N, C-alpha and C positions, 0 to 999 in steps of 0.2 A: 786789152783791159788789164788782165795779171799778166806780169812778166817776172819769171825766176830765171836769175843767168848765173850760172856758176856758183851756185849756193854749195857752202861747205859747214858743216856744223861739227864740232868736236866739242866732248864732256871731259871732266877733270876725272880721272879714274889713276889710283895708285900712283898719284903723284905726278902723271904724266897727261898730257892732251891727246885723247884717243878720237881720232875721227868717226863719226857715225853716219854722215852725210859727205859725199865727195863730188863735186862738179854736176850737180843737178840743174838741170835747164829744161825749161818749157814754157809755152804761153797758151794763154785760153783767151778768147774774146767773146764779148758779151752774146749769150745765145748758143755758145757751143760748150760741148762737153769734153773733159779729160778723164780718163781712169787711170789711176795708179794700181798696179798689181804686183805680186809676189808674197812668197812666204812670210810668216811671221820673224819679224828681225831684218826685214829687206830694207826699211826705211820709209815704208808709205806713211805712217801716222807721225813720225817724227819730221817730215815733209809738210804734212798738215800742220802740226804744230809751230814750227818755222813761219808758216804763214800768218798764223792767227797770233804770233807775239806769246805763245805759250810755252817755249820752250823750259826743260828743266831748269831750277838755279845752277848758277855757274857755267850755263853753255855758253860756247862761243860761235856765232854764225857770222860768216861773212860771205860775199858775194852781193847779190842784188836781188830783193823781191819787190817789184814795182807794182803799185795799183794805180793805173791811170796816170802812170810816171812819178808818182809818190813812193820814195823809197820807205817800204816800210820797216826795214831793219835800223835806221837812222832815227826813228821815231822815239821819243821818250815815252813811258809807259801811259802817262795822262793823255797824250794823244792817241795812243794805241788804243785806248778804251774806248774813244770816239770813233774808231775804225771798227772794232770787234762789236758785232751784234747790228753795226748801222749799215756799212759798207759791205761787211762779210760775215756770213752767218753758219753757224756750223752744227751739223748732228752728230753727236757723239755715238758710239757703237752699244753703250749699255745705258739705255734710256733711264734706268730706276737709280744710277749714279747721277745721272745729269740732272733730273729733277731733284727739287725740294720737295722733301716728305712731309715739310710742315706747311705747305702753302698749296693753296688750290690750285688745280690745272689751269682754270680762268685768270687767277691772279700771276700764275707764271709766264703766261702768254702776253698778257698785258704790260707786267713789269720792264720788259726793253722799249715799248713804247713809252710809256711815262720817262724813262731816264734819258732816251735820246731826243724825243720831242717835246718834253716837258707839258703835255697836255692833261688835261683833267682826268680823273678818276675814270668818270664816266665814259667820257670818249674812248679810254683805252681800252675799257672792257668792252665796250661795243666792238671795238675792232678785235678783240680777242674771241667775241662770240663769232663775229663773221668767218674768223679764219678757222677756229676748231669746225666750223660747218663744212667751210671748204676742204680740209682734210678727213672728212667722214665722221666726224664726231658730234655733228649737230643735235643728235638724240641724248648724247653725254650731257649730264649736268655740269656747268663749268666750276660748281662748288664741291665736285668730288676731288679728292686725294690719290695721288701716283697709285698708291697701293691698292685702292680701289679699281683699277683698270688691268686689263690685260697687256702683254708685252707688246702686241701690236697696236694697241691705242696709246700707250704711253709713248711708243715712237712717234706716233701721228701728232701727240702734243709738242714733243721736241721739234718736230718739223715745223709745226706752226709756230711756235716759239723763235725759231730761227729766221723764219719768214717774215716775222713780226713789222720788221722795220723795211721790208721790201729792200732786201740787201742787193747788191751788183754781183755779188758772188756768193754762192752756197757750196760749201767743202762738207760732204757727207763721208764719215771715217765709218766705215762697216755698219752701213745702217740698217741691216738687215741681220745683224749675228743674232742666233738664238732664236730665231723666228722660224716658224713652219714655213713649207715651201709656199703654200699658199697666201700667207700673209707676205712673205718675201716679193712674191709677184705684186700684189697690191701696193707695197710700200714703193717699188721701184719705178712702178707706173706713175704712181702718185708724182715721185719726185721728178721723172720726165717730163710729165704732164705740167707741173708747177713752173719748172724752168722754160717750158716753151711757151708757156703763156706770158711768163714777165720778161722774155729774154735776158733773165742773169744766167751767169755763166757756172758751170756746175764741174766740180772736181770731186770724182767719186773713186774713194779709196776702197780696194776689196781684195780679197784672195780669190774669189770665185769667178772663174774666166767666163762663164756662163752669164753671170750677171753683166760684166761689161760687153759682151757681145750684143747683149739687148740694150744697152743703155747710152754709151758712149761712142763718141767718132774718132777720138784719138786715144792711144792708149801708152802708156810709158810701163814696161815690164822691169822690176829693180830688184838688183841682187848685193845684199851687203852693201847697201848705202849708196850704189850707185845705179844708173840708168844702162841695162844692158842692150836692150831694143826698145824702139819707139816708132810712132807712124800711125798712120790711119788704121783703125780697128780691123778693118777687113783685110788688110795688107798685112798686118804682124800676123794675125791669126790665121792667114793664109799661108805664108811663108815659113813661120816659125825659124826664122833665120838661126837666133840662138840657141845653141844646146839646152838653155835652161827653159826658154820658153816653150820648146819642143818636149822637155821633161815635164814641165808644170801640164802641158795638154795629156800626156800620156798617164799621169799622174791621177785623173780625173775617170770616174766612173764612165763607160761608154754606154751610148743607147744602143749598140750593137749586142751589149751582152759580153763584152770581152773586159778580160780581168784588167783593174788599173796599174800600172808600173809604178811602184814607189820610188822617190829619189834617195837612193844610199845618200847617208850622211846628214849633215844638217848645216844649216846656216851659220859661217864661222863668228864666233864672239870678236866683237870689235877689236877687244885688246888682241886676237890672235889670229887675225886675218893674214892669210898667206899671202907672199908678193905675186906681183902680176895679176892674172885674171883669179879673181877669189872663188870663181867656180870652177877651177882647175880640178881639186880633189876629188869633185864628183862628177866629172865630165868623160865620158866615153870617147870624145875625141881630141882630147889632151895632146899635145905636142910640145916639144921643147920650146919653141916660142912664146908659150902661154906663161913663162916666166917672168914676160913682160908684160906692162898693163896695156890692153888692147884700147885704141882709140874708139870713140862711138862716132862712126862715120859710115857713108852709103850714098846711094843715087836717089836725089830727090829726096821726099818725107820720109822713107823708109831707111832707118839708120841701124846700125847693130854694131856693138864692141866685141868681136870676136876674130881672131887670127883665121878659124878655120871653120867659117859658117856652114849651115846644111844647106843652104842655097845662097846666091849672091845678093846680097842687099841692096 
């Protein structure tokens, strides 16, 4: 359904084109799920914005993003507006900024139905009521406003609005940010259940490895705008072939009580990325060859971009 091939995105900075995404490729079929993981600045959200056609002004995107064979990068904005919301729904990470504070929640869920299907107000509002009930808000009045709801309730409204037109693909960008652990689990279970029910594809973007392990079938680990490891979630998380993937796991709180190990340094600024492997300055396994850019390769579905992986990819 969705195919991303050799996606590059560059932004104009300081009089130069600065690459923020490089050679990002993956595919997502209906009914399947893919997760993008990595630290802030790794390129996860930029990938989502490229798919949605919501890149910052002046951005230059090359490669191909195809939805059922139709190249989204080649579409004019008017045509992309017909795709956005109808074929692709998006759940943003901060529902309070995604929702209009001046519109009732019922009106906001009904709006995409009216825009894309040109149905009567009563019909759209009836669908909105069904959707709000489906996401667990059946006891909440549709006439309430976002500020009258909790964070978890607002996120459920955003999910209902994203699903209003029965999209083929749902992009969820950090959908559990700022929610407590119990509500996080509820939201994730809801997303997985809704995706399974409708057969839509789910692209989940998060920095939480636990969320990914419970939710998606395939995972892409991103660093400094590139995919450094990818494959079936159980294989990637089982092998942790790339030193960065291993470092992300080591930085997690351990169930056994072990102390997490912070990754030294930070994701490099796009304007000052080192040559070769961008993770080399933070990597304990660095070698001279890491001054070159490692290709993403491997045997079968599991691939790793590292000259000195922890295990054979």
